[in-house]
Steps between C-alpha positions, in 0.01 A plus 500: 500500500370839596710768661310456822575127501871557444512750785327253733759234417788744563356603835451135599857415401644792692295407806620139486863612467470734797345225707785267412755763600320560828499126563875482444565794729284362778667161482847653510415727794304242693775455761605159369857604416752317714782702661837471336798340669649845560178620662484194724861549605440869575203407716705237684779750568251760624337250737837387636611858558175587678539195725861595578404854594218372720733261682759774558244748634337233716835402649581863583160554661542183702830627638338834581226319693767313693663828600162621624450180701840532668443868576160421650650227718812698597434876495841562659664394172347797319819712490680215325225371274312812390762618245524150355124462485472831317743371238309172463175693453659700218624180339156339519340805342752512215471130426121515509493792258761342275711813532839538339667711767791329669445539872805504725498334838403760760630296790619771732475301821834425660564126534693548820226687683327265748122484510344776703386403848265788558128446477435842348631418156171361378460581132193653356261238371658371177280526195374181349717331242265590217489867591874521555576332173275742314337223304189294520545176695611203294413136560746372760732215419512206739843594630389855569187386686705258708755768588231751594324249723816381675518624860765758582763372746458640848868584528589821310833363377332185374240716326776698328669179391174365359435829318851490355428152364179628339686793342769266368241261356321786322833622363576151367160482328556836329847388388362178354237697306770700320552218251158541341414863577489766225802735510349800679319289758814290546695810598237582759504144633879508526486822701234363735690173542818687593310710751344189651842340544623815674196499728558136588857581600396791717226299667738210563761728650228659712398160630857434612528832684 
């Protein structure tokens, strides 16, 4: 065999080997690899955590919307409700952002102070729940939509009592979520739940005044 013939065979063999290697690489990188059990578990945990955070933020925004509805129906309650609403807005923002700062209850309204009877205490137009919470609106849960659509009682004391029940329910939901929340978010939930319980007490005492 001539030198030229041997070279041609070598080139052909090298080309065939390269093609085989390319074929192996393309088959291994073709996206057919199944995720491992650890990867599937990590994805499940991530999805569950995202759903928990969404529920917590949605619940907080729903309570904020309820404050706005009561304030719109009873402007004379502004001196009592505005400090509490401000606190709820901060909670909704923190939960929506997934923050790690523990937020204390800023409930400065006195529970013994009776609702104002003057008509000049109308609050400035409250911002929408999405703007107050500092986060893009999330899909509303059924319970939140029902609460937002429920009519506000005509009697101010009844409205305060109903708002206290909403604050207590939101606090209970945050407390229940502690069992499955990651540590940092759990601390935030615990702080918000405690604040909600304090708000419910103040609103209940206000309704009795």
